[in-house]
BAZATI-533902 format. One record per residue (C-alpha): residue in three letters; x, y, z. Coordinates in steps of 0.02 Angstrom, whole numbers, m for minus. Layout:
BEGIN
pt marza->ALA&px->X&py->Y&pz->Z
...
//
This chain:
BEGIN
pt marza->MET&px->m303&py->1285&pz->54
pt marza->ILE&px->m224&py->1146&pz->155
pt marza->LYS&px->m177&py->1023&pz->18
pt marza->LEU&px->m169&py->836&pz->37
pt marza->ILE&px->3&py->842&pz->m43
pt marza->LYS&px->109&py->993&pz->7
pt marza->SER&px->273&py->947&pz->m77
pt marza->THR&px->347&py->820&pz->m195
pt marza->PHE&px->469&py->754&pz->m65
pt marza->TYR&px->509&py->780&pz->117
pt marza->LYS&px->647&py->912&pz->132
pt marza->GLU&px->611&py->960&pz->m48
pt marza->PRO&px->741&py->1099&pz->m74
pt marza->GLU&px->885&py->990&pz->m12
pt marza->THR&px->823&py->839&pz->m109
pt marza->LYS&px->806&py->937&pz->m272
pt marza->ARG&px->983&py->1006&pz->m255
pt marza->GLU&px->1051&py->830&pz->m234
pt marza->LEU&px->944&py->767&pz->m379
pt marza->LEU&px->1012&py->902&pz->m496
pt marza->LYS&px->1190&py->853&pz->m454
pt marza->PHE&px->1150&py->670&pz->m482
pt marza->ILE&px->1065&py->695&pz->m651
pt marza->SER&px->1203&py->808&pz->m717
pt marza->GLY&px->1336&py->678&pz->m678
pt marza->ALA&px->1242&py->516&pz->m708
pt marza->LYS&px->1301&py->402&pz->m848
pt marza->GLN&px->1144&py->295&pz->m841
pt marza->LEU&px->964&py->338&pz->m796
pt marza->SER&px->882&py->171&pz->m834
pt marza->PHE&px->871&py->39&pz->m697
pt marza->GLY&px->1040&py->16&pz->m613
pt marza->VAL&px->1143&py->39&pz->m456
pt marza->GLN&px->1036&py->176&pz->m377
pt marza->CYS&px->881&py->66&pz->m386
pt marza->GLU&px->977&py->m78&pz->m310
pt marza->LEU&px->1044&py->36&pz->m173
pt marza->PHE&px->868&py->90&pz->m128
pt marza->GLU&px->812&py->m92&pz->m123
pt marza->LYS&px->951&py->m132&pz->1
pt marza->LYS&px->912&py->17&pz->111
pt marza->PHE&px->725&py->m13&pz->111
pt marza->LYS&px->730&py->m200&pz->147
pt marza->LYS&px->847&py->m167&pz->294
pt marza->TRP&px->733&py->m32&pz->364
pt marza->GLN&px->576&py->m137&pz->339
pt marza->GLY&px->662&py->m290&pz->414
pt marza->ARG&px->637&py->m413&pz->270
pt marza->SER&px->760&py->m515&pz->170
pt marza->TYR&px->715&py->m454&pz->m5
pt marza->CYS&px->646&py->m297&pz->m86
pt marza->VAL&px->601&py->m283&pz->m270
pt marza->PHE&px->579&py->m102&pz->m327
pt marza->VAL&px->450&py->m68&pz->m464
pt marza->ASN&px->373&py->84&pz->m547
pt marza->SER&px->217&py->101&pz->m437
pt marza->GLY&px->122&py->25&pz->m292
pt marza->SER&px->m10&py->m34&pz->m416
pt marza->SER&px->126&py->m123&pz->m515
pt marza->ALA&px->187&py->m201&pz->m353
pt marza->ASN&px->16&py->m282&pz->m328
pt marza->LEU&px->8&py->m341&pz->m509
pt marza->ALA&px->186&py->m408&pz->m506
pt marza->LEU&px->156&py->m502&pz->m344
pt marza->ILE&px->1&py->m591&pz->m408
pt marza->GLN&px->85&py->m633&pz->m575
pt marza->ALA&px->240&py->m699&pz->m485
pt marza->LEU&px->133&py->m812&pz->m375
pt marza->LEU&px->45&py->m879&pz->m530
pt marza->ASN&px->212&py->m907&pz->m618
pt marza->LEU&px->274&py->m1006&pz->m468
pt marza->GLY&px->116&py->m1109&pz->m453
pt marza->ARG&px->78&py->m1040&pz->m280
pt marza->LEU&px->m86&py->m981&pz->m357
pt marza->SER&px->m182&py->m1050&pz->m507
pt marza->LYS&px->m313&py->m970&pz->m618
pt marza->GLY&px->m484&py->m996&pz->m543
pt marza->ASP&px->m421&py->m991&pz->m363
pt marza->THR&px->m522&py->m888&pz->m240
pt marza->VAL&px->m430&py->m742&pz->m162
pt marza->GLY&px->m501&py->m636&pz->m22
pt marza->PHE&px->m476&py->m449&pz->m19
pt marza->SER&px->m518&py->m305&pz->98
pt marza->ALA&px->m685&py->m233&pz->42
pt marza->CYS&px->m628&py->m55&pz->80
pt marza->THR&px->m470&py->m33&pz->m24
pt marza->TRP&px->m398&py->38&pz->m184
pt marza->SER&px->m448&py->m19&pz->m358
pt marza->THR&px->m280&py->m91&pz->m407
pt marza->ASN&px->m283&py->m214&pz->m263
pt marza->VAL&px->m430&py->m302&pz->m343
pt marza->MET&px->m400&py->m271&pz->m527
pt marza->PRO&px->m250&py->m390&pz->m540
pt marza->LEU&px->m356&py->m530&pz->m468
pt marza->ILE&px->m486&py->m505&pz->m604
pt marza->GLU&px->m360&py->m473&pz->m743
pt marza->LEU&px->m259&py->m629&pz->m702
pt marza->GLY&px->m404&py->m751&pz->m691
pt marza->LEU&px->m429&py->m767&pz->m504
pt marza->VAL&px->m595&py->m757&pz->m412
pt marza->PRO&px->m602&py->m607&pz->m294
pt marza->ILE&px->m697&py->m629&pz->m130
pt marza->PRO&px->m730&py->m470&pz->m29
pt marza->VAL&px->m704&py->m472&pz->159
pt marza->ASP&px->m795&py->m335&pz->253
pt marza->VAL&px->m704&py->m219&pz->373
pt marza->GLU&px->m737&py->m155&pz->549
pt marza->LEU&px->m801&py->23&pz->569
pt marza->ASP&px->m686&py->64&pz->716
pt marza->THR&px->m524&py->19&pz->624
pt marza->LEU&px->m578&py->25&pz->439
pt marza->ASN&px->m486&py->m141&pz->422
pt marza->VAL&px->m524&py->m326&pz->409
pt marza->SER&px->m535&py->m420&pz->574
pt marza->SER&px->m521&py->m606&pz->612
pt marza->LYS&px->m708&py->m603&pz->647
pt marza->GLN&px->m748&py->m540&pz->472
pt marza->LEU&px->m626&py->m665&pz->395
pt marza->LYS&px->m707&py->m810&pz->491
pt marza->ALA&px->m876&py->m761&pz->420
pt marza->VAL&px->m807&py->m770&pz->242
pt marza->LEU&px->m717&py->m935&pz->273
pt marza->LYS&px->m883&py->m1016&pz->320
pt marza->LYS&px->m939&py->m986&pz->141
pt marza->HIS&px->m778&py->m990&pz->39
pt marza->LYS&px->m615&py->m1086&pz->38
pt marza->LEU&px->m482&py->m955&pz->6
pt marza->LYS&px->m314&py->m992&pz->m74
pt marza->ALA&px->m246&py->m819&pz->m31
pt marza->LEU&px->m295&py->m661&pz->61
pt marza->LEU&px->m238&py->m490&pz->m1
pt marza->LEU&px->m259&py->m386&pz->156
pt marza->THR&px->m255&py->m196&pz->147
pt marza->ASN&px->m178&py->m110&pz->297
pt marza->LEU&px->m288&py->42&pz->270
pt marza->LEU&px->m231&py->218&pz->316
pt marza->GLY&px->m97&py->168&pz->443
pt marza->LEU&px->m212&py->52&pz->540
pt marza->CYS&px->m241&py->m134&pz->555
pt marza->GLY&px->m360&py->m254&pz->640
pt marza->ASP&px->m302&py->m405&pz->739
pt marza->ILE&px->m181&py->m450&pz->600
pt marza->ASP&px->m84&py->m569&pz->712
pt marza->GLU&px->m240&py->m677&pz->732
pt marza->ILE&px->m276&py->m662&pz->545
pt marza->ALA&px->m99&py->m723&pz->510
pt marza->ARG&px->m125&py->m873&pz->626
pt marza->MET&px->m289&py->m916&pz->541
pt marza->CYS&px->m209&py->m906&pz->369
pt marza->LYS&px->m64&py->m1016&pz->421
pt marza->ALA&px->m181&py->m1146&pz->497
pt marza->GLN&px->m287&py->m1153&pz->340
pt marza->HIS&px->m143&py->m1140&pz->214
pt marza->ILE&px->m200&py->m972&pz->149
pt marza->VAL&px->m63&py->m864&pz->73
pt marza->LEU&px->m70&py->m699&pz->168
pt marza->LEU&px->m19&py->m545&pz->69
pt marza->GLU&px->m16&py->m367&pz->137
pt marza->ASP&px->m44&py->m205&pz->44
pt marza->THR&px->50&py->m82&pz->155
pt marza->CYS&px->49&py->63&pz->33
pt marza->GLU&px->m37&py->179&pz->158
pt marza->SER&px->41&py->113&pz->319
pt marza->LEU&px->229&py->123&pz->299
pt marza->GLY&px->306&py->128&pz->473
pt marza->SER&px->152&py->76&pz->572
pt marza->VAL&px->189&py->m53&pz->707
pt marza->TYR&px->69&py->m177&pz->789
pt marza->LYS&px->122&py->m286&pz->936
pt marza->GLY&px->306&py->m250&pz->905
pt marza->LYS&px->303&py->m292&pz->719
pt marza->LYS&px->295&py->m174&pz->570
pt marza->LEU&px->145&py->m190&pz->458
pt marza->GLY&px->202&py->m275&pz->300
pt marza->ASN&px->295&py->m409&pz->398
pt marza->PHE&px->148&py->m520&pz->448
pt marza->GLY&px->118&py->m598&pz->278
pt marza->PHE&px->214&py->m700&pz->149
pt marza->ALA&px->242&py->m540&pz->51
pt marza->SER&px->192&py->m357&pz->60
pt marza->THR&px->176&py->m213&pz->m62
pt marza->PHE&px->220&py->m29&pz->m39
pt marza->SER&px->191&py->133&pz->m134
pt marza->PHE&px->313&py->279&pz->m150
pt marza->TYR&px->195&py->391&pz->m247
pt marza->VAL&px->198&py->578&pz->m213
pt marza->GLY&px->102&py->613&pz->m55
pt marza->HIS&px->133&py->442&pz->21
pt marza->HIS&px->249&py->424&pz->169
pt marza->LEU&px->405&py->408&pz->61
pt marza->SER&px->407&py->486&pz->m113
pt marza->THR&px->507&py->432&pz->m265
pt marza->ILE&px->377&py->528&pz->m372
pt marza->GLU&px->316&py->362&pz->m443
pt marza->GLY&px->370&py->197&pz->m369
pt marza->GLY&px->325&py->42&pz->m270
pt marza->ALA&px->401&py->m115&pz->m199
pt marza->VAL&px->367&py->m294&pz->m147
pt marza->CYS&px->453&py->m361&pz->9
pt marza->THR&px->468&py->m542&pz->60
pt marza->ASP&px->581&py->m666&pz->149
pt marza->ASP&px->559&py->m795&pz->10
pt marza->LYS&px->706&py->m803&pz->m110
pt marza->GLU&px->611&py->m895&pz->m247
pt marza->LEU&px->474&py->m764&pz->m247
pt marza->ALA&px->602&py->m622&pz->m250
pt marza->SER&px->688&py->m696&pz->m403
pt marza->MET&px->523&py->m720&pz->m493
pt marza->LEU&px->472&py->m541&pz->m453
pt marza->GLN&px->632&py->m480&pz->m535
pt marza->ILE&px->588&py->m583&pz->m689
pt marza->VAL&px->409&py->m518&pz->m691
pt marza->ARG&px->471&py->m339&pz->m672
pt marza->ALA&px->578&py->m345&pz->m829
pt marza->HIS&px->489&py->m430&pz->m975
pt marza->GLY&px->516&py->m606&pz->m907
pt marza->TRP&px->705&py->m606&pz->m930
pt marza->ASP&px->842&py->m636&pz->m801
pt marza->ARG&px->949&py->m482&pz->m827
pt marza->ASN&px->934&py->m412&pz->m650
pt marza->LEU&px->956&py->m577&pz->m559
pt marza->SER&px->1116&py->m622&pz->m468
pt marza->LEU&px->1242&py->m722&pz->m569
pt marza->ARG&px->1198&py->m877&pz->m467
pt marza->GLU&px->1013&py->m858&pz->m502
pt marza->GLN&px->1046&py->m823&pz->m686
pt marza->LYS&px->1147&py->m983&pz->m697
pt marza->ARG&px->1007&py->m1081&pz->m613
pt marza->PHE&px->876&py->m1021&pz->m737
pt marza->ARG&px->989&py->m1043&pz->m888
pt marza->ASN&px->1037&py->m1220&pz->m837
pt marza->THR&px->856&py->m1266&pz->m803
pt marza->HIS&px->803&py->m1206&pz->m975
pt marza->LYS&px->963&py->m1261&pz->m1064
pt marza->VAL&px->1008&py->m1086&pz->m1120
pt marza->ASN&px->1193&py->m1104&pz->m1161
pt marza->SER&px->1222&py->m960&pz->m1280
pt marza->PRO&px->1287&py->m794&pz->m1209
pt marza->PHE&px->1212&py->m711&pz->m1362
pt marza->TYR&px->1034&py->m773&pz->m1331
pt marza->SER&px->1038&py->m779&pz->m1141
pt marza->ARG&px->1008&py->m592&pz->m1121
pt marza->TYR&px->852&py->m604&pz->m1229
pt marza->THR&px->776&py->m764&pz->m1163
pt marza->PHE&px->608&py->m742&pz->m1078
pt marza->TYR&px->578&py->m870&pz->m942
pt marza->ASP&px->402&py->m831&pz->m886
pt marza->LEU&px->261&py->m705&pz->m901
pt marza->GLY&px->309&py->m528&pz->m858
pt marza->PHE&px->287&py->m343&pz->m890
pt marza->ASN&px->397&py->m189&pz->m899
pt marza->MET&px->382&py->m120&pz->m723
pt marza->ARG&px->558&py->m54&pz->m702
pt marza->PRO&px->587&py->109&pz->m608
pt marza->THR&px->723&py->229&pz->m663
pt marza->GLU&px->885&py->278&pz->m579
pt marza->ILE&px->802&py->444&pz->m538
pt marza->ASN&px->671&py->352&pz->m436
pt marza->GLY&px->804&py->246&pz->m353
pt marza->PHE&px->912&py->396&pz->m311
pt marza->LEU&px->764&py->488&pz->m234
pt marza->GLY&px->718&py->335&pz->m132
pt marza->ALA&px->894&py->317&pz->m63
pt marza->ILE&px->897&py->503&pz->m18
pt marza->GLN&px->726&py->498&pz->66
pt marza->MET&px->777&py->348&pz->171
pt marza->LYS&px->881&py->471&pz->273
pt marza->TYR&px->718&py->552&pz->330
pt marza->VAL&px->600&py->403&pz->344
pt marza->ASP&px->604&py->388&pz->535
pt marza->GLU&px->578&py->575&pz->552
pt marza->ILE&px->432&py->568&pz->430
pt marza->VAL&px->347&py->427&pz->527
pt marza->LYS&px->375&py->514&pz->694
pt marza->GLN&px->302&py->679&pz->634
pt marza->ARG&px->149&py->597&pz->556
pt marza->GLN&px->114&py->507&pz->719
pt marza->GLN&px->137&py->666&pz->821
pt marza->ASN&px->15&py->760&pz->709
pt marza->PHE&px->m114&py->624&pz->727
pt marza->LEU&px->m99&py->605&pz->915
pt marza->GLU&px->m117&py->793&pz->937
pt marza->LEU&px->m275&py->809&pz->831
pt marza->ALA&px->m360&py->640&pz->849
pt marza->PRO&px->m424&py->659&pz->1029
pt marza->LEU&px->m507&py->823&pz->980
pt marza->LEU&px->m578&py->762&pz->815
pt marza->TYR&px->m642&py->592&pz->869
pt marza->LYS&px->m716&py->646&pz->1036
pt marza->ASN&px->m866&py->718&pz->943
pt marza->SER&px->m969&py->559&pz->959
pt marza->THR&px->m1128&py->650&pz->908
pt marza->GLN&px->m1058&py->678&pz->734
pt marza->TYR&px->m924&py->546&pz->698
pt marza->MET&px->m902&py->361&pz->728
pt marza->PRO&px->m760&py->323&pz->849
pt marza->LEU&px->m594&py->269&pz->775
pt marza->ARG&px->m489&py->145&pz->873
pt marza->TYR&px->m302&py->174&pz->858
pt marza->THR&px->m230&py->147&pz->1032
pt marza->HIS&px->m194&py->m37&pz->992
pt marza->MET&px->m54&py->21&pz->876
pt marza->ASP&px->124&py->35&pz->944
pt marza->VAL&px->166&py->159&pz->806
pt marza->PHE&px->28&py->237&pz->703
pt marza->SER&px->105&py->306&pz->544
pt marza->SER&px->m49&py->399&pz->488
pt marza->PHE&px->m73&py->426&pz->302
pt marza->SER&px->m224&py->537&pz->336
pt marza->PHE&px->m361&py->581&pz->458
pt marza->PRO&px->m513&py->474&pz->414
pt marza->LEU&px->m687&py->521&pz->474
pt marza->VAL&px->m843&py->414&pz->461
pt marza->CYS&px->m994&py->525&pz->493
pt marza->LEU&px->m1151&py->466&pz->579
pt marza->SER&px->m1255&py->516&pz->428
pt marza->PRO&px->m1231&py->566&pz->246
pt marza->LYS&px->m1304&py->736&pz->290
pt marza->ILE&px->m1163&py->769&pz->413
pt marza->ARG&px->m1036&py->722&pz->282
pt marza->GLU&px->m1117&py->842&pz->158
pt marza->SER&px->m1103&py->984&pz->283
pt marza->ILE&px->m919&py->948&pz->311
pt marza->VAL&px->m886&py->944&pz->123
pt marza->VAL&px->m963&py->1118&pz->111
pt marza->ALA&px->m863&py->1182&pz->261
pt marza->CYS&px->m700&py->1123&pz->181
pt marza->VAL&px->m722&py->1213&pz->15
pt marza->GLY&px->m574&py->1327&pz->m14
pt marza->LYS&px->m496&py->1277&pz->154
pt marza->ILE&px->m450&py->1094&pz->161
pt marza->GLU&px->m432&py->964&pz->24
pt marza->ILE&px->m535&py->810&pz->64
pt marza->ARG&px->m563&py->643&pz->m21
pt marza->PRO&px->m668&py->485&pz->m1
pt marza->ILE&px->m592&py->352&pz->110
pt marza->VAL&px->m479&py->271&pz->m22
pt marza->GLY&px->m591&py->182&pz->m150
pt marza->GLY&px->m735&py->161&pz->m28
pt marza->SER&px->m825&py->m5&pz->m47
pt marza->ILE&px->m742&py->m80&pz->m200
pt marza->VAL&px->m889&py->m195&pz->m233
pt marza->ARG&px->m991&py->m38&pz->m271
pt marza->GLN&px->m868&py->23&pz->m403
pt marza->PRO&px->m921&py->6&pz->m587
pt marza->PHE&px->m772&py->m101&pz->m639
pt marza->TYR&px->m810&py->m229&pz->m503
pt marza->ARG&px->m995&py->m240&pz->m545
pt marza->LYS&px->m952&py->m261&pz->m728
pt marza->TYR&px->m858&py->m423&pz->m695
pt marza->HIS&px->m929&py->m490&pz->m532
pt marza->THR&px->m1092&py->m492&pz->m438
pt marza->SER&px->m1087&py->m363&pz->m301
pt marza->VAL&px->m1084&py->m441&pz->m127
pt marza->ARG&px->m1157&py->m349&pz->21
pt marza->CYS&px->m1023&py->m277&pz->136
pt marza->PRO&px->m1123&py->m169&pz->256
pt marza->ASN&px->m978&py->m87&pz->349
pt marza->ALA&px->m882&py->m46&pz->191
pt marza->ASP&px->m1045&py->25&pz->122
pt marza->ILE&px->m1062&py->142&pz->272
pt marza->ILE&px->m883&py->201&pz->246
pt marza->HIS&px->m921&py->227&pz->62
pt marza->ARG&px->m1074&py->335&pz->95
pt marza->ARG&px->m1018&py->429&pz->251
pt marza->GLY&px->m829&py->430&pz->250
pt marza->LEU&px->m697&py->557&pz->201
pt marza->TYR&px->m518&py->598&pz->244
pt marza->PHE&px->m398&py->743&pz->242
pt marza->GLY&px->m211&py->731&pz->231
pt marza->ASN&px->m85&py->708&pz->368
pt marza->ASN&px->91&py->753&pz->316
pt marza->PRO&px->248&py->796&pz->413
pt marza->GLU&px->242&py->978&pz->355
pt marza->LEU&px->78&py->1028&pz->436
pt marza->THR&px->101&py->1193&pz->528
pt marza->ARG&px->22&py->1241&pz->693
pt marza->LYS&px->m88&py->1368&pz->603
pt marza->GLU&px->m148&py->1233&pz->484
pt marza->ARG&px->m186&py->1115&pz->627
pt marza->ILE&px->m293&py->1250&pz->710
pt marza->THR&px->m384&py->1281&pz->545
pt marza->ILE&px->m420&py->1095&pz->531
pt marza->LEU&px->m496&py->1086&pz->704
pt marza->ASN&px->m600&py->1243&pz->678
pt marza->THR&px->m661&py->1190&pz->507
pt marza->PHE&px->m718&py->1018&pz->560
pt marza->SER&px->m803&py->1088&pz->713
pt marza->ILE&px->m898&py->1213&pz->604
pt marza->GLY&px->m940&py->1079&pz->478
pt marza->ALA&px->m1006&py->963&pz->613
pt marza->MET&px->m1124&py->1093&pz->685
pt marza->LYS&px->m1215&py->1131&pz->523
//
């Protein structure tokens, strides 16, 4: 069986040896210097001014929306657009925190929102923000989307959990919006077992994210930022200052184990991205040339395509069913992320389902199998043979 996730980390034996040494000698395993070291390394690699490390990519989305509400950049009742084909915890924070989610359909050839789809939504709705999912390493014309958002004062946010390292028109995905979220869950590009982050160039947002991450207090802020908050709220007592809660928050702190793993894995991140792209470029021309079975996938517009997986949208549900059968016992496959989120039970419980025809096609006919940097040549051959067999049935 070719598993979606082959190992806990890249270079797992070496990483585990270093982790054992670290744990045996560590004086502290709650949030501390290792987490801060990873934040510094990751923000430098991503090319943004600030990185706030949290305990999951889902928490990163929730923390970002809560921080924007705390700062008054968003208000309850505001309309927020989201990619119709995405993961559940992109949309759940919008519902949970009192915002009005507006789905934006995607394009079938990129699986992502385009400026055309966004324009169609903006004719009907005035959006305050757009939470754009950079799905499976790809993007649409995100530069044009960013220009539209800027012109209409829409706060552009990027979920880049599945696209770490992908580059479009010379810029890494996750750097087009006001802020971006990342996941370091096992099986994603970079693993800290569980973990996530928010990156931004806005200092005020970064400080509020640190407050949201840790109960609403200021303990992980710089001394200068702590002084600013304490002066603003007239907190003069050293005794009470460490237990003063300045705004709404959660406990989303990662551990020093997560931070240590992240810092170690940063040594390999460029190698991981390169190998994922090489795997994809080797197999993609053979997989996607079968135009009688699969819809074409456009990826040549990407400078770097850091593929999370190999997505396939079949021309009919029957073809997908045959592929599912062909993969039994050979290749682990999954739906394309959460499919059309507006079809999911939680969404229909709280909001009227809106028709998103392309996301619906992906929901009914799509699947993916994993791309990871440890795929062997034998496994790549098995993949090609299996999908060829599945397509012919």
